[in-house]
Every structure is written in C-alpha cells, then in structure tokens.
MIVODO-215759 format. One line per field, with one value per atom (N, C-alpha, C): residue number from 1; atom name; x negated, y, z. Coordinates in pm, 1 decimal. Each point is the difference from the previous one (the first is absolute). Example, Ala and Ser with C-alpha at 12.3 -4.5 7.8 and 13.67 -1.06 7.14 Angstrom:
2
nr (1_1_1_2_2_2)
atom (N_CA_C_N_CA_C)
x (-1319.0_89.0_-90.0_35.0_-82.0_77.0)
y (-569.0_119.0_120.0_105.0_119.0_109.0)
z (780.0_0.0_0.0_-72.0_6.0_73.0)
// end
This chain:
194
nr (1_1_1_2_2_2_3_3_3_4_4_4_5_5_5_6_6_6_7_7_7_8_8_8_9_9_9_10_10_10_11_11_11_12_12_12_13_13_13_14_14_14_15_15_15_16_16_16_17_17_17_18_18_18_19_19_19_20_20_20_21_21_21_22_22_22_23_23_23_24_24_24_25_25_25_26_26_26_27_27_27_28_28_28_29_29_29_30_30_30_31_31_31_32_32_32_33_33_33_34_34_34_35_35_35_36_36_36_37_37_37_38_38_38_39_39_39_40_40_40_41_41_41_42_42_42_43_43_43_44_44_44_45_45_45_46_46_46_47_47_47_48_48_48_49_49_49_50_50_50_51_51_51_52_52_52_53_53_53_54_54_54_55_55_55_56_56_56_57_57_57_58_58_58_59_59_59_60_60_60_61_61_61_62_62_62_63_63_63_64_64_64_65_65_65_66_66_66_67_67_67_68_68_68_69_69_69_70_70_70_71_71_71_72_72_72_73_73_73_74_74_74_75_75_75_76_76_76_77_77_77_78_78_78_79_79_79_80_80_80_81_81_81_82_82_82_83_83_83_84_84_84_85_85_85_86_86_86_87_87_87_88_88_88_89_89_89_90_90_90_91_91_91_92_92_92_93_93_93_94_94_94_95_95_95_96_96_96_97_97_97_98_98_98_99_99_99_100_100_100_101_101_101_102_102_102_103_103_103_104_104_104_105_105_105_106_106_106_107_107_107_108_108_108_109_109_109_110_110_110_111_111_111_112_112_112_113_113_113_114_114_114_115_115_115_116_116_116_117_117_117_118_118_118_119_119_119_120_120_120_121_121_121_122_122_122_123_123_123_124_124_124_125_125_125_126_126_126_127_127_127_128_128_128_129_129_129_130_130_130_131_131_131_132_132_132_133_133_133_134_134_134_135_135_135_136_136_136_137_137_137_138_138_138_139_139_139_140_140_140_141_141_141_142_142_142_143_143_143_144_144_144_145_145_145_146_146_146_147_147_147_148_148_148_149_149_149_150_150_150_151_151_151_152_152_152_153_153_153_154_154_154_155_155_155_156_156_156_157_157_157_158_158_158_159_159_159_160_160_160_161_161_161_162_162_162_163_163_163_164_164_164_165_165_165_166_166_166_167_167_167_168_168_168_169_169_169_170_170_170_171_171_171_172_172_172_173_173_173_174_174_174_175_175_175_176_176_176_177_177_177_178_178_178_179_179_179_180_180_180_181_181_181_182_182_182_183_183_183_184_184_184_185_185_185_186_186_186_187_187_187_188_188_188_189_189_189_190_190_190_191_191_191_192_192_192_193_193_193_194_194_194)
atom (N_CA_C_N_CA_C_N_CA_C_N_CA_C_N_CA_C_N_CA_C_N_CA_C_N_CA_C_N_CA_C_N_CA_C_N_CA_C_N_CA_C_N_CA_C_N_CA_C_N_CA_C_N_CA_C_N_CA_C_N_CA_C_N_CA_C_N_CA_C_N_CA_C_N_CA_C_N_CA_C_N_CA_C_N_CA_C_N_CA_C_N_CA_C_N_CA_C_N_CA_C_N_CA_C_N_CA_C_N_CA_C_N_CA_C_N_CA_C_N_CA_C_N_CA_C_N_CA_C_N_CA_C_N_CA_C_N_CA_C_N_CA_C_N_CA_C_N_CA_C_N_CA_C_N_CA_C_N_CA_C_N_CA_C_N_CA_C_N_CA_C_N_CA_C_N_CA_C_N_CA_C_N_CA_C_N_CA_C_N_CA_C_N_CA_C_N_CA_C_N_CA_C_N_CA_C_N_CA_C_N_CA_C_N_CA_C_N_CA_C_N_CA_C_N_CA_C_N_CA_C_N_CA_C_N_CA_C_N_CA_C_N_CA_C_N_CA_C_N_CA_C_N_CA_C_N_CA_C_N_CA_C_N_CA_C_N_CA_C_N_CA_C_N_CA_C_N_CA_C_N_CA_C_N_CA_C_N_CA_C_N_CA_C_N_CA_C_N_CA_C_N_CA_C_N_CA_C_N_CA_C_N_CA_C_N_CA_C_N_CA_C_N_CA_C_N_CA_C_N_CA_C_N_CA_C_N_CA_C_N_CA_C_N_CA_C_N_CA_C_N_CA_C_N_CA_C_N_CA_C_N_CA_C_N_CA_C_N_CA_C_N_CA_C_N_CA_C_N_CA_C_N_CA_C_N_CA_C_N_CA_C_N_CA_C_N_CA_C_N_CA_C_N_CA_C_N_CA_C_N_CA_C_N_CA_C_N_CA_C_N_CA_C_N_CA_C_N_CA_C_N_CA_C_N_CA_C_N_CA_C_N_CA_C_N_CA_C_N_CA_C_N_CA_C_N_CA_C_N_CA_C_N_CA_C_N_CA_C_N_CA_C_N_CA_C_N_CA_C_N_CA_C_N_CA_C_N_CA_C_N_CA_C_N_CA_C_N_CA_C_N_CA_C_N_CA_C_N_CA_C_N_CA_C_N_CA_C_N_CA_C_N_CA_C_N_CA_C_N_CA_C_N_CA_C_N_CA_C_N_CA_C_N_CA_C_N_CA_C_N_CA_C_N_CA_C_N_CA_C_N_CA_C_N_CA_C_N_CA_C_N_CA_C_N_CA_C_N_CA_C_N_CA_C_N_CA_C_N_CA_C_N_CA_C_N_CA_C_N_CA_C_N_CA_C_N_CA_C_N_CA_C_N_CA_C_N_CA_C_N_CA_C_N_CA_C_N_CA_C_N_CA_C_N_CA_C_N_CA_C_N_CA_C_N_CA_C_N_CA_C_N_CA_C_N_CA_C_N_CA_C_N_CA_C_N_CA_C_N_CA_C_N_CA_C_N_CA_C)
x (-14237.2_134.6_85.8_71.4_84.6_119.7_49.0_118.8_124.3_108.5_127.9_108.4_92.9_109.5_131.3_65.1_127.4_106.1_103.9_108.1_118.9_59.3_126.2_110.2_101.9_110.7_132.6_102.6_133.8_75.5_125.9_82.9_-50.6_42.2_-30.1_56.8_-70.7_37.7_-16.5_-73.7_-22.9_-116.4_-75.8_-111.0_-136.4_-11.8_-126.6_-113.9_21.0_-105.9_-32.1_102.9_-19.2_-79.8_36.6_-67.9_-141.2_-20.2_-136.3_-90.3_52.0_-80.2_-25.7_100.4_-21.5_-105.6_9.2_-98.1_-138.5_-8.0_-129.4_-62.6_78.4_-53.2_-43.4_80.3_-33.0_-132.3_-14.8_-121.2_-122.2_16.9_-113.0_-46.3_94.4_-37.0_-82.8_10.9_-76.9_-123.9_-35.2_-124.6_5.3_119.2_11.7_9.4_-51.8_11.8_128.3_88.5_132.7_34.4_68.6_48.1_145.8_84.8_140.0_20.5_67.0_37.9_151.9_61.3_145.8_33.9_97.7_47.6_150.6_52.9_-76.8_-88.9_-112.4_-91.6_40.9_72.3_53.7_-107.3_-123.1_-108.8_-67.0_46.2_-57.3_97.4_-45.9_86.9_120.4_-23.3_111.9_88.8_-59.5_78.2_92.7_-47.4_85.2_118.6_-23.7_109.0_101.5_-48.4_89.8_87.1_-61.1_76.6_110.4_-31.8_102.1_116.1_-33.7_104.0_86.8_-62.6_76.3_94.0_-37.8_85.0_102.0_2.7_100.4_-39.5_-125.7_-45.9_-34.7_-18.1_-26.9_98.6_29.3_91.9_-67.9_-72.8_-71.4_76.2_-17.2_58.2_-73.6_59.3_-69.7_-136.5_-9.1_-129.3_-106.3_36.1_-96.6_-39.5_96.6_-33.3_-100.2_21.2_-93.4_-137.1_-2.8_-129.1_-72.6_75.0_-61.5_-54.4_78.4_-46.9_-128.7_-1.8_-119.2_-117.7_23.7_-107.2_-54.7_86.4_-42.7_-95.8_25.8_-91.5_-132.4_7.8_-124.2_-82.7_65.2_-74.6_-89.6_39.1_-74.9_-80.2_1.6_-67.6_-147.3_-73.1_-143.5_-22.9_84.7_-12.3_24.9_107.5_31.7_-115.4_-53.8_-109.8_-124.3_-28.8_-116.5_17.0_118.7_24.0_-11.7_58.8_-6.3_-143.4_-74.3_-139.8_-84.0_39.9_-70.4_39.0_86.6_36.3_115.9_69.4_112.0_123.2_82.0_133.9_87.9_64.6_85.6_145.1_73.2_142.0_78.5_84.8_78.8_145.4_46.1_140.7_65.4_58.7_51.0_-116.7_25.0_-103.5_65.3_-61.0_43.6_143.0_37.9_132.4_113.2_-26.8_106.4_51.7_-91.6_44.1_80.8_-40.9_72.8_139.0_8.2_129.2_95.1_-48.6_87.3_32.1_-98.1_26.3_99.5_-19.7_92.5_139.8_6.5_128.1_71.8_-75.5_56.8_-3.4_-1.3_6.8_-121.4_-116.0_-122.8_-62.8_-80.0_-62.4_-112.3_12.7_-104.8_-134.1_2.6_-125.9_-75.8_71.6_-60.7_-55.0_77.5_-40.8_-123.5_-10.0_-115.5_-121.2_21.3_-110.6_-71.9_74.1_-66.6_-83.4_11.4_-76.9_-114.5_-25.8_-97.0_-143.4_-29.4_-136.4_-20.0_99.7_-14.6_-48.9_-69.0_-36.2_125.9_-6.6_115.8_-2.3_116.9_2.0_-46.6_-72.8_-36.2_122.6_82.4_132.6_89.0_129.6_101.9_92.9_30.3_93.5_130.1_108.2_131.9_71.1_32.8_80.2_144.2_74.0_132.7_107.8_73.6_117.9_110.0_122.3_112.5_8.4_70.4_22.8_74.7_92.5_77.9_-88.3_-94.5_-93.4_-86.4_-46.0_-80.0_78.4_127.5_83.4_22.7_20.0_21.3_-124.5_-117.6_-124.5_-37.6_57.4_-27.6_131.1_59.8_133.3_-2.0_-113.0_-5.0_-127.1_-0.2_-115.4_-40.0_98.8_-29.8_-19.4_-103.0_-23.4_98.6_-12.0_101.3_7.0_-111.1_2.7_62.9_-34.8_50.1_150.8_60.4_144.9_77.3_-69.2_64.4_-2.9_101.2_0.8_8.4_80.7_-2.2_-140.0_-70.1_-137.0_-88.2_8.9_-84.0_28.1_125.2_31.9_-68.7_-0.3_-67.4_-151.7_-54.4_-143.9_-37.9_81.6_-27.3_0.6_97.7_4.9_-127.8_-47.4_-123.2_-118.8_-8.7_-108.7_2.3_118.6_9.2_-43.8_28.7_-48.5_-152.2_-54.4_-145.5_-68.4_65.2_-59.5_-6.9_60.2_-12.4_-140.3_-77.8_-137.9_-85.4_-106.0_-86.0_-66.6_-39.4_-77.0_88.4_121.6_93.7_40.7_36.2_64.2_118.9_114.5_119.6_24.8_16.9_23.5_132.4_81.2_128.6_-25.1_19.7_-24.9_112.8_104.8_113.2_-19.3_-105.3_-29.6_-63.7_-32.0_-62.2_-138.5_-46.2_-131.6_-108.6_6.3_-101.8_3.2_119.6_11.1_-54.4_28.8_-50.3_-152.5_-53.4_-145.7_-66.0_55.4_-55.3_2.1_110.8_10.4_-100.2_-17.9_-96.9_-140.9_-37.1_-135.3_-24.1_99.6_-12.3_-20.4_82.3_-7.8_-133.8_-47.6_-126.3_-116.7_2.5_-110.6_-16.7_108.7_-7.4_-70.2_-10.5_-59.5_-138.9_-44.4_-133.9_-109.2)
y (9855.7_45.0_-120.6_8.7_-111.1_-13.6_-122.1_-25.1_50.6_-5.3_49.2_-92.9_-39.4_-86.3_78.5_14.4_70.9_-99.7_-14.2_-93.2_77.1_-56.8_51.1_-95.0_54.5_-80.7_56.2_-84.1_41.0_-118.5_23.2_-105.1_-33.6_-116.4_-33.9_109.0_29.7_101.7_142.6_18.2_135.1_68.7_-74.6_59.0_-23.1_-96.7_-24.0_-29.8_-96.6_-38.0_116.3_63.0_112.8_111.0_36.9_109.6_-38.8_-125.5_-45.5_12.5_-35.7_9.3_145.8_85.4_142.9_58.2_-36.1_51.1_-55.4_-127.5_-58.7_81.6_27.5_74.5_140.6_65.3_135.2_-0.8_-95.8_-5.7_-37.4_-89.4_-36.2_119.3_81.5_120.1_95.5_-11.5_84.0_-71.2_-109.7_-68.6_-97.4_-30.8_-93.6_-143.4_-93.2_-142.6_-51.6_-56.6_-37.8_-140.2_-73.4_-134.4_-9.9_-62.2_-21.7_-147.6_-27.1_-137.2_-2.8_-107.7_-14.0_-121.3_19.7_-109.5_-12.2_-123.3_-122.5_-10.3_-68.5_-29.7_-137.1_0.2_-124.5_-87.4_48.2_-77.1_-97.2_-6.1_-92.6_-116.0_-103.3_-114.8_40.9_77.4_43.8_95.8_85.4_90.8_-73.5_-110.8_-81.2_-56.4_-40.7_-53.3_110.0_121.1_112.8_24.7_-1.9_22.1_-104.1_-124.9_-106.1_27.8_43.4_28.1_118.1_103.7_117.7_-31.7_-97.1_-37.9_-107.2_-39.9_-95.3_-145.9_-27.2_-138.8_-61.6_82.1_-44.8_71.8_-62.0_61.3_7.8_108.7_19.0_96.2_-16.9_93.6_134.2_107.7_128.7_-6.1_-76.8_-11.8_-60.3_-107.1_-65.8_92.4_72.0_93.4_104.5_55.9_102.4_-60.5_-122.4_-66.5_-19.4_-33.3_-14.7_133.9_107.9_131.9_39.6_-21.1_36.3_-89.0_-129.5_-90.8_41.5_47.8_46.4_118.6_88.3_112.6_-50.0_-99.9_-56.9_-67.5_-54.0_-56.6_105.3_125.6_107.8_85.2_-38.9_81.5_22.6_-103.2_15.5_99.3_-5.2_95.7_142.2_18.2_133.6_54.5_-83.2_42.9_36.0_-80.5_26.6_131.8_21.3_124.0_121.7_-8.5_112.3_25.2_-107.0_14.2_62.6_-24.2_57.1_143.3_58.4_139.0_24.4_-104.8_17.9_53.6_72.1_32.2_-113.9_-69.3_-114.0_45.0_-13.7_34.0_-130.3_-20.5_-123.4_27.4_-71.3_-0.1_-102.7_45.5_-75.8_-45.1_1.9_-50.5_-37.5_30.8_-50.1_37.9_122.9_48.3_-71.6_-59.0_-73.5_-115.0_-71.6_-110.5_50.7_113.3_54.0_45.5_77.4_54.5_-109.8_-89.2_-106.1_-100.9_-30.2_-91.0_58.1_126.7_64.1_7.2_18.5_0.4_-133.4_-105.3_-134.2_-43.3_95.6_-22.3_-70.7_14.6_-53.9_106.6_-44.2_87.4_81.8_133.1_80.7_-7.8_-26.3_-13.4_-123.7_-110.9_-122.8_24.2_68.3_25.7_89.8_93.0_89.1_-73.9_-75.9_-66.7_-100.9_-75.1_-102.4_59.3_131.0_64.1_86.0_-7.2_90.3_-24.6_-119.2_-27.8_28.5_55.7_45.6_144.7_44.6_142.1_85.8_99.4_85.2_119.5_45.1_115.6_127.3_81.7_132.0_90.4_-16.6_59.4_-69.6_24.7_-69.9_101.0_-22.1_83.2_-78.5_53.0_-60.7_71.5_-74.7_52.2_-37.2_96.0_-25.5_10.5_-110.8_-1.4_-76.7_20.6_-72.8_-140.1_-87.9_-135.9_4.8_93.3_12.3_42.2_88.7_40.9_-117.6_-79.0_-118.4_-94.0_-20.5_-89.5_57.1_131.0_62.7_-7.6_7.5_1.1_-138.0_-103.7_-135.2_-77.1_-15.8_-59.6_-149.4_-54.2_-144.3_-58.7_-132.4_-73.4_46.5_35.1_42.3_-122.4_7.3_-112.8_5.5_-95.0_-12.3_121.7_67.3_121.2_116.0_10.6_110.7_-4.5_-117.9_-14.5_28.7_10.8_14.2_147.5_77.5_143.7_30.4_-73.4_27.9_-20.3_-105.8_-21.7_118.1_43.9_111.0_126.6_21.2_115.0_-8.9_-119.6_-19.2_15.3_-49.8_12.3_147.5_75.6_143.8_67.0_-32.7_57.9_-31.7_-123.3_-39.3_79.8_11.6_79.5_143.7_59.3_139.3_13.5_-100.5_2.3_-11.9_-91.8_-16.1_128.3_68.6_119.4_117.9_-12.7_105.2_1.1_-105.7_-7.1_109.4_35.1_110.3_-25.0_-120.6_-26.7_-42.6_52.0_-26.7_131.1_-7.1_111.3_-59.5_66.1_-45.2_91.3_-61.1_73.6_-47.5_93.8_-31.2_-67.7_-131.2_-78.5_5.9_74.7_8.8_113.0_79.2_106.5_-58.7_84.7_-47.4_-58.0_-86.3_-61.9_106.4_102.6_105.9_75.9_28.0_70.7_-85.3_-129.5_-89.8_-7.3_-11.5_-5.4_123.9_116.7_124.4_0.9_-47.0_-3.9_-98.2_-114.1_-99.3_57.3_59.1_55.4_109.6_85.4_107.2_-59.1_-100.8_-60.9_-68.4_-73.7_-72.8_97.3_100.1_97.3_71.0_21.8_66.1_-86.8_-129.7_-92.3_-48.3_34.8_-45.9_93.6)
z (10420.9_32.2_35.1_109.6_44.3_-92.5_-10.2_-79.9_69.0_-73.3_50.1_-52.1_87.4_-40.9_8.3_-113.6_-8.6_-44.3_79.7_-32.6_-56.2_-104.3_-54.3_42.8_63.8_49.3_-49.7_6.3_-39.8_-57.2_-26.7_-59.3_-139.2_-50.6_-138.8_-90.0_-105.5_-98.5_51.1_109.4_50.8_-71.3_-78.6_-74.4_60.8_89.5_69.1_-97.3_-88.3_-94.8_-94.1_-53.5_-91.1_66.2_121.9_68.7_43.4_37.0_32.9_-122.7_-116.4_-123.3_-38.5_15.4_-28.5_94.5_128.2_95.6_-31.4_-34.7_-39.0_-113.1_-105.0_-114.8_41.0_83.0_48.3_77.6_91.1_81.5_-83.1_-95.7_-87.5_-82.8_-45.3_-75.4_84.8_130.2_91.4_53.2_-65.7_31.9_115.3_49.5_111.7_-51.9_77.4_-32.2_66.2_-81.8_48.1_-48.4_85.4_-33.5_43.4_-82.0_35.4_31.3_110.8_36.6_15.8_-44.9_11.5_85.1_87.2_83.8_-14.1_-10.0_-1.8_-123.3_17.5_-109.0_-53.8_-110.7_-54.8_-65.2_-7.6_-59.1_94.9_123.7_97.3_22.2_67.9_29.1_82.8_102.7_84.3_-77.6_-81.5_-83.4_-95.1_-55.2_-87.6_77.6_122.7_83.1_32.7_25.6_24.1_-122.7_-117.3_-124.0_-14.5_29.9_-8.5_95.9_120.0_99.1_-43.3_-53.9_-42.5_-116.3_-81.0_-113.3_37.0_127.3_46.3_-13.8_-34.6_-12.5_134.8_100.8_136.6_92.1_113.2_95.0_136.1_23.0_125.7_90.1_130.0_95.9_-11.0_52.2_-1.5_69.9_109.1_69.7_-91.2_-69.5_-87.9_-114.8_-54.8_-109.1_47.7_117.9_47.9_30.0_50.2_20.6_-133.3_-104.9_-133.2_-49.3_16.2_-43.8_73.2_130.2_78.0_-40.0_-17.2_-42.8_-136.0_-87.8_-132.1_13.2_95.4_22.7_56.7_88.0_54.3_-109.0_-102.7_-113.0_-65.4_6.8_-65.1_99.1_127.9_101.1_-30.8_-38.5_-28.3_-113.7_-102.4_-111.1_48.8_75.7_51.7_83.9_88.9_86.9_-81.9_-102.8_-85.2_-76.6_-54.6_-75.0_90.5_119.0_93.5_46.3_28.1_41.8_-111.3_-125.2_-114.6_-31.2_83.3_-18.5_-95.3_-41.2_-91.1_71.8_-75.1_46.2_-49.5_91.3_-34.1_14.0_-109.6_-1.5_-1.3_99.0_8.7_-38.0_-101.0_-37.7_91.8_107.9_114.3_86.6_131.0_90.1_131.5_111.8_130.5_34.6_-27.6_40.9_-71.6_-115.4_-70.3_85.0_63.6_85.6_118.2_54.4_114.7_-42.4_-107.8_-43.1_-48.1_-85.6_-50.4_109.8_86.6_111.1_97.7_35.0_92.3_-62.1_-131.6_-69.0_7.4_33.3_16.7_146.4_89.6_145.3_58.2_-62.9_58.7_89.7_95.4_98.7_-64.5_-4.3_-62.2_73.9_129.5_74.6_-48.1_-18.6_-52.6_-140.2_-84.1_-138.2_-5.7_93.6_6.0_54.5_107.5_68.5_-88.9_-78.8_-81.2_-113.0_-21.9_-107.2_53.4_131.3_60.5_-46.9_-54.3_-45.5_-148.6_-64.1_-137.7_1.8_-105.3_-5.0_12.3_85.3_24.9_-95.8_-44.7_-90.3_69.6_-73.3_51.1_-2.7_-101.6_2.0_-101.6_17.0_-77.3_-64.1_-126.7_-75.6_-14.5_56.7_-16.7_-113.2_-105.4_-110.7_32.3_48.7_54.3_-107.2_-18.8_-86.6_72.4_-42.7_59.3_-59.7_69.7_-51.2_-132.9_-13.0_-122.9_-117.1_26.2_-104.9_-42.5_96.7_-32.3_-91.8_30.5_-81.4_-139.7_-10.4_-131.5_-87.2_61.9_-77.2_-55.1_57.1_-49.7_2.4_-115.9_-4.5_-28.8_-47.9_-26.2_60.3_11.0_53.9_139.9_80.8_136.2_87.7_88.3_90.7_115.5_91.8_105.5_91.0_22.4_81.1_-77.4_-127.3_-81.9_-19.5_14.9_-16.3_128.5_111.6_130.7_43.8_-42.7_30.5_149.6_78.9_144.5_60.9_-43.0_47.5_-39.3_-125.2_-44.1_80.3_38.3_84.9_135.5_58.8_129.6_-15.2_-111.6_-25.4_-11.8_-73.4_-14.1_136.7_84.7_135.1_77.2_-11.2_68.8_-53.8_-132.4_-59.1_52.0_6.3_45.6_145.7_82.6_138.6_3.6_-80.4_-5.3_-47.9_-94.8_-60.1_95.1_117.4_101.4_60.5_-25.5_50.1_-63.0_66.8_-42.5_-135.7_-26.9_-122.4_-117.8_-2.3_-109.6_-64.4_-126.9_-68.2_-76.3_8.6_-69.6_-119.2_-116.3_-124.2_-59.2_-42.9_-62.5_-134.3_-4.3_-120.6_-100.8_29.8_-91.7_-100.9_15.9_-95.5_-125.2_-95.8_-123.4_29.3_-88.5_17.1_12.7_-82.9_4.2_132.2_51.0_128.4_113.8_-3.3_104.0_-7.8_-122.3_-17.6_57.7_-28.5_52.8_152.0_59.4_145.8_60.7_-64.4_49.1_-4.7_-112.8_-14.7_103.4_21.6_99.9_139.8_34.3_133.7_21.4_-100.8_14.4_2.8_-85.7_-5.0_133.6_71.4_130.3_103.6_-26.0_97.4_-39.5_-118.6_-43.0_48.1)
// end
C-alpha cells in the first residue's frame, strides 16, 4: 500500500499538532501505520537557527526566514520519502503551505515560495484549521514569538491560507469550535479520502 502525506496548516494555536495526534491515534486504532512530523523541526541544525530567530536572537529578512524553513524541510526529505515508500501515512504539523502563506503575508512572491519546494514530497491533501488572528492571540497570551505577536500579519496569513484552500486537495475546518468537534470533522474529512 502506498504511503499518504497529509498536511495540517493554519495559524499558530489553531490546533494543528493536537489534531494531527488525534488523527494518528484514530488511524492506528484502525490498523494503519502512521508517523507525525512537525515543522519547523527544532531538533536539526537549521531548526535550532529558526528557533533563535523566532525568539529574537537573530534578525533575518522574511526571504531568509522562508529559505531556512524550506531548508529545514529538506533536512527531513529523506525520512519523509522513506516513510512514504514504506506505506506509512505521514501527518505533517505544518508543511509546504506555511511558507507560502507566511511568506505571502510578508509580501514575498508565492510562485517563488512554491517553486523552491517542488522537490519535496507533495501533500496528498491538506487540512486547514481556520481560526482568526484574534483567536490565535487569545489562545496563547504569553511567550509569543515574533509572528504570533503581529496580528496584522496573521490576518494576511489567514487570507493567504483561505486562498490556497480553494485548491481541490484541501479541506477547510472551522478551528474555532471545540476540540472534540474539530477532531470529528478532521476524522470525517480524512476518512472520505482514504
């Protein structure tokens, strides 16, 4: 059985990690082999540099930040390819569209952001957990990184995500509902595509 790559996208605090873990548990209970990957992966050299930048220890331009995010995914490309070749369902907490949405929110060219990621495994489909910038801010009131503190940026990022989600292989789920309601919607959406 061929592997499947499902990306979870959305603003910070939209529930991407939580829903990826709930879906992982649901699929494992049904006998599927599942792996969760999170991006940025702070356990790599480039991931450590991203963490420093997000905490304000580095001052990179938006272009450099997106290059770091994409390079971080390339650090894990061999793992992703191996898992998919082995028939695993790979759930990504953030993936390719994050660079497009956040980059576009900072006036970067979405074609450039898409093109530089064309040699990474592409998602079979993407789940957008849609929340407002204000909801993201309410859900995390302290220790917010530089993106999480910029509500106008988050509004532009959300707009970009909603445009991307018009694509055929996307499903948009209202992430402002209860965790249980979102989980049910995610499981329903994914089950329809398996």
